[in-house]
ZAGUBA-321241 format. One line per field, with one value per residue: residue number from 0; x, y, z of N, C-alpha, C, O, CB in turn; residue in one letter. Coordinates in steps of 0.05 Angstrom, whole numbers, plus 5000, padded with zeros to 4 digits. Glycine has a CB too. Layout:
residues N
num = c(NUM,...)
nc1 = c(X,...)
nc2 = c(Y,...)
nc3 = c(Z,...)
cac1 = c(X,...)
cac2 = c(Y,...)
cac3 = c(Z,...)
cc1 = c(X,...)
cc2 = c(Y,...)
cc3 = c(Z,...)
oc1 = c(X,...)
oc2 = c(Y,...)
oc3 = c(Z,...)
cbc1 = c(X,...)
cbc2 = c(Y,...)
cbc3 = c(Z,...)
residu = c(A,...)
This chain:
residues 154
num = c(0,1,2,3,4,5,6,7,8,9,10,11,12,13,14,15,16,17,18,19,20,21,22,23,24,25,26,27,28,29,30,31,32,33,34,35,36,37,38,39,40,41,42,43,44,45,46,47,48,49,50,51,52,53,54,55,56,57,58,59,60,61,62,63,64,65,66,67,68,69,70,71,72,73,74,75,76,77,78,79,80,81,82,83,84,85,86,87,88,89,90,91,92,93,94,95,96,97,98,99,100,101,102,103,104,105,106,107,108,109,110,111,112,113,114,115,116,117,118,119,120,121,122,123,124,125,126,127,128,129,130,131,132,133,134,135,136,137,138,139,140,141,142,143,144,145,146,147,148,149,150,151,152,153)
nc1 = c(3260,3264,3253,3260,3289,3333,3344,3376,3373,3326,3341,3320,3310,3363,3385,3355,3367,3423,3429,3405,3443,3490,3472,3463,3516,3541,3516,3533,3593,3620,3610,3640,3630,3577,3538,3490,3465,3447,3416,3444,3495,3511,3532,3488,3486,3532,3572,3624,3687,3688,3724,3767,3772,3727,3687,3697,3687,3632,3612,3627,3601,3547,3543,3551,3507,3464,3475,3466,3411,3392,3407,3375,3324,3329,3334,3285,3274,3252,3265,3328,3348,3390,3461,3528,3596,3664,3722,3789,3840,3895,3928,3978,3984,3947,3929,3923,3891,3867,3814,3751,3681,3625,3559,3496,3433,3369,3337,3279,3260,3301,3348,3406,3431,3494,3537,3597,3635,3668,3683,3663,3612,3546,3522,3464,3438,3460,3442,3386,3385,3404,3362,3321,3342,3340,3284,3270,3299,3275,3224,3237,3258,3212,3182,3150,3126,3178,3191,3202,3270,3298,3351,3377,3428,3445)
nc2 = c(8011,8055,8116,8168,8162,8138,8083,8022,7980,7925,7855,7832,7878,7897,7855,7855,7907,7905,7865,7891,7933,7904,7877,7920,7940,7897,7899,7944,7963,8010,8024,8028,8022,8022,8056,8056,8104,8134,8198,8221,8207,8155,8094,8048,8001,7971,7962,7968,7962,7974,8024,8074,8114,8104,8116,8171,8189,8177,8212,8263,8262,8259,8307,8343,8330,8345,8399,8414,8404,8439,8488,8486,8490,8540,8574,8568,8529,8479,8410,8375,8331,8302,8298,8310,8294,8304,8267,8270,8224,8225,8277,8298,8289,8315,8305,8251,8187,8178,8192,8196,8192,8213,8201,8220,8202,8216,8174,8167,8208,8200,8174,8164,8147,8130,8129,8108,8119,8110,8154,8216,8232,8211,8154,8146,8099,8084,8127,8119,8069,8082,8114,8075,8040,8074,8081,8027,8018,8056,8035,7987,8008,8032,7989,7967,7929,7919,7946,7906,7893,7916,7925,7976,7977,7926)
nc3 = c(9750,9803,9788,9811,9859,9839,9842,9827,9768,9759,9758,9711,9680,9674,9646,9597,9579,9574,9536,9492,9484,9471,9425,9389,9386,9361,9312,9285,9259,9269,9320,9382,9435,9484,9531,9582,9622,9684,9696,9736,9729,9738,9714,9687,9656,9610,9550,9553,9588,9657,9677,9705,9666,9635,9671,9678,9626,9623,9664,9643,9593,9609,9637,9593,9562,9596,9600,9547,9545,9584,9560,9513,9536,9561,9518,9497,9460,9464,9478,9489,9441,9421,9430,9410,9419,9408,9419,9430,9430,9431,9449,9435,9382,9340,9288,9284,9278,9324,9344,9373,9375,9413,9418,9442,9469,9497,9545,9562,9619,9656,9642,9599,9536,9515,9460,9437,9382,9318,9264,9239,9231,9245,9214,9173,9185,9235,9266,9264,9289,9341,9358,9358,9397,9441,9447,9458,9506,9539,9545,9571,9620,9639,9653,9612,9556,9511,9444,9385,9367,9311,9273,9231,9213,9200)
cac1 = c(3277,3251,3267,3267,3310,3356,3349,3387,3355,3321,3357,3308,3315,3391,3390,3344,3382,3450,3425,3400,3468,3508,3461,3469,3545,3548,3503,3546,3622,3631,3605,3661,3620,3552,3533,3464,3472,3427,3423,3462,3522,3517,3528,3469,3497,3550,3587,3652,3698,3685,3750,3766,3767,3699,3672,3701,3672,3604,3606,3630,3579,3522,3543,3547,3479,3447,3480,3451,3383,3387,3409,3351,3302,3333,3329,3258,3274,3243,3283,3351,3343,3416,3485,3551,3621,3688,3742,3815,3853,3924,3931,4004,3983,3920,3921,3922,3865,3858,3791,3727,3657,3605,3533,3479,3404,3354,3321,3260,3271,3320,3372,3418,3445,3519,3549,3624,3637,3687,3669,3656,3583,3530,3509,3435,3430,3467,3424,3361,3389,3406,3335,3307,3352,3329,3256,3269,3308,3255,3203,3248,3259,3184,3169,3131,3136,3194,3186,3222,3294,3306,3371,3381,3456,3452)
cac2 = c(8030,8076,8137,8191,8156,8128,8055,8007,7964,7898,7836,7830,7903,7898,7835,7865,7931,7896,7851,7912,7947,7886,7872,7943,7942,7876,7905,7966,7961,8036,8027,8016,8017,8035,8058,8067,8117,8150,8226,8229,8199,8127,8075,8027,7978,7980,7942,7976,7955,7995,8034,8102,8131,8100,8132,8199,8193,8177,8236,8286,8260,8266,8336,8356,8326,8361,8426,8418,8404,8465,8509,8485,8500,8568,8588,8564,8513,8452,8392,8366,8304,8289,8314,8296,8304,8293,8262,8265,8206,8231,8306,8304,8284,8322,8294,8222,8174,8172,8209,8181,8209,8204,8211,8215,8203,8212,8149,8177,8232,8193,8159,8173,8126,8140,8112,8115,8108,8122,8168,8242,8237,8187,8144,8146,8074,8086,8146,8105,8048,8094,8122,8050,8031,8092,8074,8001,8021,8071,8016,7969,8023,8037,7963,7963,7911,7935,7940,7888,7907,7910,7945,7985,7973,7898)
cac3 = c(9764,9817,9774,9827,9878,9825,9848,9804,9752,9767,9742,9685,9665,9667,9625,9572,9570,9566,9510,9472,9478,9456,9399,9372,9380,9341,9287,9271,9264,9278,9349,9399,9462,9491,9560,9591,9647,9698,9692,9758,9721,9746,9692,9694,9643,9589,9535,9558,9614,9677,9686,9713,9643,9627,9691,9671,9601,9631,9678,9625,9573,9623,9641,9567,9553,9612,9592,9522,9551,9598,9540,9496,9551,9566,9493,9489,9436,9470,9493,9475,9431,9417,9434,9400,9429,9395,9439,9419,9448,9432,9446,9423,9353,9333,9262,9285,9276,9351,9350,9377,9378,9432,9412,9465,9465,9522,9548,9582,9634,9677,9632,9574,9521,9503,9440,9429,9355,9300,9243,9249,9228,9248,9190,9175,9198,9264,9278,9267,9309,9367,9365,9364,9423,9462,9452,9471,9533,9554,9551,9592,9645,9648,9657,9591,9536,9492,9416,9374,9358,9283,9268,9204,9206,9192)
cc1 = c(3259,3265,3276,3289,3335,3363,3359,3366,3350,3339,3346,3313,3344,3397,3379,3360,3410,3449,3421,3427,3487,3498,3466,3499,3553,3537,3518,3576,3634,3627,3627,3652,3594,3549,3505,3470,3448,3435,3441,3491,3530,3511,3509,3477,3514,3562,3617,3661,3695,3712,3746,3760,3739,3681,3674,3685,3642,3597,3607,3607,3552,3521,3539,3518,3460,3451,3465,3421,3376,3388,3385,3327,3305,3328,3301,3255,3266,3264,3307,3347,3368,3438,3508,3576,3643,3710,3768,3831,3883,3928,3957,4004,3954,3910,3919,3894,3853,3835,3767,3704,3638,3579,3514,3450,3391,3339,3301,3272,3294,3346,3381,3433,3470,3529,3576,3629,3659,3671,3658,3626,3569,3520,3479,3425,3436,3449,3397,3363,3391,3378,3318,3316,3341,3300,3253,3277,3289,3233,3212,3248,3232,3168,3146,3143,3153,3187,3207,3246,3301,3325,3373,3409,3463,3450)
cc2 = c(8050,8102,8160,8185,8144,8099,8042,7991,7937,7880,7833,7855,7905,7879,7845,7889,7923,7882,7870,7925,7929,7880,7895,7945,7921,7883,7927,7967,7988,8040,8013,8010,8033,8035,8069,8078,8132,8179,8236,8219,8171,8109,8053,8000,7988,7956,7948,7967,7979,8002,8063,8120,8128,8116,8161,8206,8195,8203,8261,8285,8268,8296,8352,8353,8344,8391,8433,8420,8431,8488,8509,8497,8530,8585,8584,8547,8484,8436,8384,8337,8288,8308,8297,8310,8290,8291,8255,8248,8212,8261,8315,8302,8290,8312,8264,8212,8168,8191,8191,8201,8197,8217,8202,8219,8201,8186,8156,8200,8225,8179,8170,8150,8140,8120,8123,8102,8122,8136,8195,8248,8210,8179,8145,8122,8075,8105,8133,8084,8059,8103,8097,8040,8048,8086,8047,8003,8036,8052,7997,7983,8029,8012,7958,7942,7926,7927,7920,7905,7898,7933,7951,7978,7945,7895)
cc3 = c(9777,9808,9792,9847,9865,9832,9823,9790,9765,9750,9714,9668,9656,9644,9598,9561,9560,9539,9487,9464,9462,9428,9380,9366,9360,9314,9271,9278,9273,9308,9365,9427,9466,9521,9564,9619,9658,9695,9715,9752,9728,9723,9701,9681,9619,9574,9539,9585,9633,9688,9695,9689,9632,9646,9685,9646,9607,9644,9660,9604,9585,9627,9615,9558,9569,9606,9566,9527,9565,9578,9522,9510,9556,9541,9483,9465,9442,9484,9475,9467,9425,9422,9423,9411,9415,9416,9424,9438,9451,9427,9434,9393,9343,9306,9261,9282,9303,9359,9353,9381,9397,9425,9435,9458,9493,9522,9570,9597,9652,9667,9605,9562,9508,9484,9433,9402,9339,9278,9253,9247,9231,9220,9194,9190,9228,9278,9283,9289,9337,9377,9373,9392,9445,9468,9466,9500,9551,9563,9573,9619,9657,9654,9637,9571,9515,9463,9406,9364,9330,9275,9238,9194,9196,9162)
oc1 = c(3242,3286,3298,3306,3355,3386,3352,3343,3366,3350,3362,3320,3350,3412,3394,3365,3419,3466,3431,3432,3499,3514,3474,3506,3570,3548,3516,3583,3656,3640,3631,3664,3590,3557,3497,3478,3430,3459,3453,3509,3553,3489,3515,3475,3510,3563,3634,3645,3700,3723,3724,3745,3727,3662,3654,3672,3629,3576,3589,3595,3537,3500,3524,3507,3443,3432,3453,3408,3355,3371,3374,3312,3285,3318,3293,3235,3272,3279,3306,3342,3368,3435,3509,3578,3642,3716,3769,3836,3895,3930,3959,4023,3939,3886,3913,3874,3833,3838,3762,3709,3635,3576,3517,3442,3400,3330,3306,3293,3306,3363,3366,3447,3467,3531,3578,3627,3667,3647,3646,3616,3578,3509,3469,3407,3419,3440,3386,3344,3381,3371,3303,3299,3334,3292,3237,3263,3285,3223,3197,3240,3229,3144,3125,3167,3142,3178,3229,3243,3308,3317,3371,3414,3485,3454)
oc2 = c(8062,8109,8170,8202,8142,8091,8049,7988,7927,7889,7833,7852,7912,7885,7843,7890,7933,7886,7866,7928,7938,7878,7891,7950,7926,7873,7928,7971,7988,8058,7989,7994,8054,8016,8089,8064,8142,8185,8258,8223,8163,8109,8040,7979,8010,7934,7933,7965,8002,7989,8074,8140,8147,8128,8176,8227,8212,8215,8278,8306,8282,8308,8371,8372,8357,8406,8454,8437,8443,8506,8531,8511,8545,8607,8596,8549,8466,8447,8387,8320,8264,8333,8273,8335,8266,8310,8237,8257,8204,8270,8337,8311,8271,8310,8252,8227,8155,8206,8173,8224,8172,8242,8180,8236,8185,8177,8151,8211,8244,8173,8184,8135,8159,8096,8146,8078,8144,8130,8195,8267,8189,8196,8145,8123,8067,8100,8136,8080,8047,8101,8098,8032,8037,8085,8044,7993,8030,8054,7991,7972,8031,8013,7946,7938,7945,7905,7918,7927,7874,7955,7933,7975,7941,7874)
oc3 = c(9765,9818,9789,9851,9878,9828,9801,9800,9780,9730,9694,9644,9633,9626,9578,9537,9539,9522,9465,9440,9442,9409,9357,9343,9343,9294,9246,9302,9284,9319,9361,9441,9455,9535,9552,9637,9643,9691,9712,9768,9725,9712,9721,9694,9610,9585,9528,9604,9625,9706,9692,9691,9623,9637,9687,9644,9596,9637,9661,9599,9573,9623,9615,9548,9558,9608,9563,9515,9559,9580,9516,9499,9553,9543,9463,9450,9426,9500,9451,9483,9424,9418,9427,9411,9410,9430,9408,9461,9471,9405,9424,9379,9339,9301,9240,9285,9306,9379,9336,9389,9398,9425,9446,9442,9510,9501,9594,9588,9663,9683,9591,9576,9493,9490,9423,9399,9346,9275,9274,9259,9222,9205,9217,9206,9244,9301,9305,9304,9356,9400,9392,9408,9467,9491,9485,9518,9574,9585,9592,9639,9681,9659,9644,9571,9503,9458,9418,9353,9325,9271,9221,9170,9185,9152)
cbc1 = c(3297,3251,3249,3243,3300,3379,3324,3410,3366,3291,3358,3278,3308,3408,3376,3315,3385,3463,3401,3380,3481,3511,3430,3460,3560,3537,3475,3533,3636,3618,3577,3685,3640,3528,3554,3441,3495,3424,3398,3453,3541,3500,3555,3440,3474,3572,3580,3655,3728,3666,3771,3792,3787,3692,3681,3731,3678,3597,3626,3657,3578,3518,3571,3566,3471,3452,3511,3457,3375,3409,3434,3345,3300,3362,3349,3244,3301,3236,3268,3377,3326,3417,3490,3551,3623,3697,3734,3831,3850,3939,3927,4025,3991,3917,3941,3935,3866,3882,3787,3729,3644,3614,3522,3486,3394,3335,3339,3252,3249,3307,3365,3438,3428,3540,3531,3646,3611,3707,3646,3671,3577,3507,3518,3421,3444,3496,3421,3352,3414,3425,3322,3312,3383,3332,3241,3289,3335,3244,3194,3276,3275,3170,3158,3124,3113,3224,3186,3211,3318,3280,3398,3376,3473,3433)
cbc2 = c(8043,8072,8148,8202,8136,8145,8041,7989,7959,7890,7808,7825,7928,7892,7808,7873,7951,7878,7831,7933,7956,7859,7867,7969,7938,7850,7914,7993,7951,8059,8016,8035,8024,8020,8077,8045,8136,8142,8243,8217,8217,8119,8064,8034,7958,7997,7941,8007,7946,7987,8031,8111,8123,8070,8126,8206,8170,8153,8240,8285,8232,8250,8345,8344,8296,8355,8431,8395,8381,8469,8505,8456,8486,8573,8579,8590,8513,8438,8367,8368,8306,8276,8321,8296,8300,8310,8239,8291,8178,8215,8319,8287,8255,8352,8303,8211,8148,8175,8230,8161,8214,8211,8200,8234,8180,8236,8123,8154,8244,8175,8129,8198,8113,8146,8109,8106,8109,8102,8152,8263,8250,8191,8115,8148,8050,8094,8171,8092,8032,8119,8137,8029,8031,8121,8072,7982,8035,8094,7999,7960,8049,8054,7961,7990,7895,7930,7966,7871,7901,7909,7936,8015,7980,7878)
cbc3 = c(9744,9848,9753,9842,9899,9830,9859,9813,9724,9765,9756,9687,9682,9692,9633,9576,9593,9587,9512,9482,9504,9472,9401,9386,9407,9351,9291,9278,9240,9262,9357,9400,9483,9477,9574,9591,9643,9729,9691,9785,9732,9771,9682,9685,9633,9602,9505,9555,9612,9700,9663,9727,9620,9628,9719,9667,9581,9649,9701,9610,9562,9649,9653,9547,9557,9642,9588,9503,9569,9620,9523,9488,9579,9576,9472,9485,9422,9444,9502,9493,9406,9388,9464,9369,9460,9370,9458,9412,9438,9410,9473,9435,9346,9333,9241,9311,9259,9371,9327,9401,9350,9462,9385,9488,9446,9527,9555,9602,9650,9697,9629,9579,9499,9526,9415,9450,9340,9287,9232,9233,9201,9268,9182,9147,9185,9268,9260,9240,9303,9367,9342,9343,9423,9454,9425,9456,9534,9538,9526,9584,9641,9627,9685,9576,9522,9497,9399,9350,9377,9264,9278,9201,9229,9206)
residu = c(M,N,N,E,S,G,D,M,L,T,D,E,Q,R,S,L,A,T,R,C,L,W,S,L,Q,E,A,D,I,S,V,E,G,L,I,L,T,H,V,R,G,I,A,L,T,S,T,M,H,Q,T,A,S,T,S,R,L,T,A,V,A,V,A,M,F,L,L,G,E,H,T,S,E,A,W,G,N,G,E,S,L,E,V,H,V,R,V,Q,L,D,P,N,N,P,D,S,M,A,M,R,Y,V,S,M,R,P,V,G,P,W,A,I,L,L,A,V,H,S,G,S,K,L,S,I,N,L,E,A,D,L,N,M,A,A,R,Y,L,E,A,V,L,D,N,Q,P,P,P,P,L,I,W,E,S,I)
């Protein structure tokens, strides 16, 4: 990926990235979908259907992540390593189980990994797996050999 101009992934990069996302989603039953997005809000690959709501989720999540990063820098606390957002699917029934969580990880300086999952807190295994996926995807985007994917959730 030409990071500064935001060119799309090569076929090989897209294939490797998509395989990584599907592999992680299959390894952890709490994961409902994964999106690899450019910091400009363009989904690069995803395990979710590309709908208007998925596009909105991507745009809002990227904005939240970048806000967190900007806040960390402004406060002099370094970089933003993760951001979590809670999404209520049924505003008419706040006590319903219609709650999803979006966790985000940076993938190098130009991309963000979004994970839509159930459960109010990341399990230790899912947290480790998201970090592994971010390292793998960063290597793929940098045209470097990616590390082997060994999920903790399996």
